[in-house]
N, C-alpha and C positions, 0 to 999 in steps of 0.2 A: 429928603424923600423923593424919588422920582415920580413923575405922572406920566411917563411913558417908558417901556422896556423896548428897544431896538437895538437890532445887532447892524453898524454902521461899518463897510469894507470899504477900504479906501487904500490907496497906494502910497506909499509916504517916503520921505527921505528926512534923517536927521539936519535939522537947522542947526540948533545949538543946542549946549547943556550947559546951566550954571548952578553950581552946587556951594552949600551952606552948611556945613553939617552933615546931619539926616535930613537934610531937606534939598530937593533940587526940579530947579526949574526946566522944562524939555519943552524944545521949541521942533514941530516937524513943518516940514512943506509936504502938502496934500494935494493930489489928484482923485479924482472920479466921476461918478457920475451927477448931475445937476440936484436930483432929489436926494441923494446922499450928504453932499455938500450942505443942501438946505436943512437936513435932520441934525448935522454936525453944529451947524450955525444955532439951531432950537436948542439942541443938548447942552449948551453952554451957557444957560441960564440954570441948571439944576447940577444936582451932584452927577460926576461923572467916574466910572469905571472904566478903565484903558486896560486893554488887552494890547499887548504888541507881539506879532512874529516876524521875527529876522528871517528872511530867506536870502542867501547869497547870490544864489542863481535862478532865473527864471527862464522855462523855454519862451520864445517869442513865437510870433504866427508861422515863422519859416522851420520852428524845432531846434533852431540854435539856442543855445545858452549864452543868456545877458544877464550883465550885470546891474 
């Protein structure tokens, strides 16, 4: 049971994936604001529900698509 409900939004890139049967270990490299990274570190001691949204292209500050 979690003691804190929060949505933490981070920019992430898949680092590695190891799979054995129906179990997988997924590692991400993440980038975000200091308070979001601190909240992620605190959440590591609790049960986590992780949602991943995959975006192929993101518009940069200049309006051009980046990957």
